[in-house]
C-alpha positions, 0 to 999 in steps of 0.5 A: 308760475309759482310751485304753490299753484300746483299744491294738491287740491283739497277735494276732487275736481272735474276733468276739463271738457274739450271744445273740439269734436271727435273728428278734429281730435282724430285728425290731430292724433293721426298726424302725430301717429304718422310722424311716429311711424315714419320717423318724420316730423310733422307740423304742429297740431295747434292749427286743429285743436288750438293753443289753449284747449288742454282737454283736447290736447289730452284727447289727442295724446290719448289717440296717439298712445292708443295706437302704440298700445294697439301695436303692443306697447305696454304702459310702465309709468308716467312722466311729468314735463315742464316742471322747472321754470328753466324748461318752461321758459325754454318751451315757452309754456307756464304749466307742467304736463304729463305723458305715458312711459311705455315698455320700449322707452326705458334704458339701463344705466350706461346704455347705447341709445338706439339709432333711429329712434329719436328725431330731435333729442334733447336731454334733461336730468331728473329724479325718477320714482318707482312705486310700491303702492297704487295712488288711486284713492285717498287724499293723494297728498305728500304723506301718502305719496311718500309712503307709496314710493319704493325707491328713487334713482337718478334719471336721464330723460331723452325728450323728443318731439314729433313737431318739426323744429320743436315749434310747439305750444302747450297744446302741441307738447301735451298732444305729442305725449309730453314730448316723450322719447326715451329715458335712462334709469341710474343703478343706485337705488335709494329709499326716501329715508336715504335721500330727500329729493327736494335737497339734492343738487344736479350737474349734467355733462355732455362730452365732459362739459357741464351744460345744466345745473339745478336742484330738487327744489327747482322741480315744482318746489319738490319732486315729491310735490310733482308726483302728488300733482301727477297722482291727482291728474292721473286719477282725474283722467281715470288712469291712476298710478299703479304699484310698480310703475316708474314716474319721471318727476321732471327736470331739475335744470335746463334741457339741452340738445344732444348730438350723435356721438355724444355721451351724457352723464347726470350726477345727482347728489345722494343718487350718484350718476347715470349715463347715456351714450348716443351712437355717432 
């Protein structure tokens, strides 16, 4: 689908309504909760909520994330998934989605990825933004989003799926907190006066072999456009983006599987590099 389809709307729109009942949502949510708690992949949840009921999928995501919050996890930001055509093709979806970042998901540049935290990880390179202002009111257009950004960094998102063998429909990945795993933020912080995200180029290497390339324009036409889209969705769902939060804006190129013992390095022009080491 063209990035133009995700231009921010002129006015407020209503949140979509689900066709699934509360018991069905709870059953799907508990399937994912058990998979997360036992570190064991589960069957897709589309047999319960269907492939196309996006509203139900976000309700299931809410159930999953509420269980994490009840266990003490704290929300520190959001992630946008499936923003590039390459990743949409890989996942068999045709639109972006979003999920929640918790305080135990973020890693520093050069970190060793905690063993046992992931089931079937894949990696992708993207631009991460840290907000200086809330995005809860106003038009939430590109100008407002740009003004709200404190700084941006290169990032590696380590996506993961609780669904067995990545056998996902769009509803499955939404329900599974947008297939979130962990993320690594680069150490070089840049303002938007220093680097224009839409103009960047990206190269990602696994064990010194280039496995993915892309550009800022591959992310919904502009990573800031992706953040504006997310700002509208977050407000629509009653949980606006807040100052201090991290926003992973979406992949700049194809995601790739990563094996134990590997080292991943993503280079994004202007932002420098970011590295993650996976234990063998």
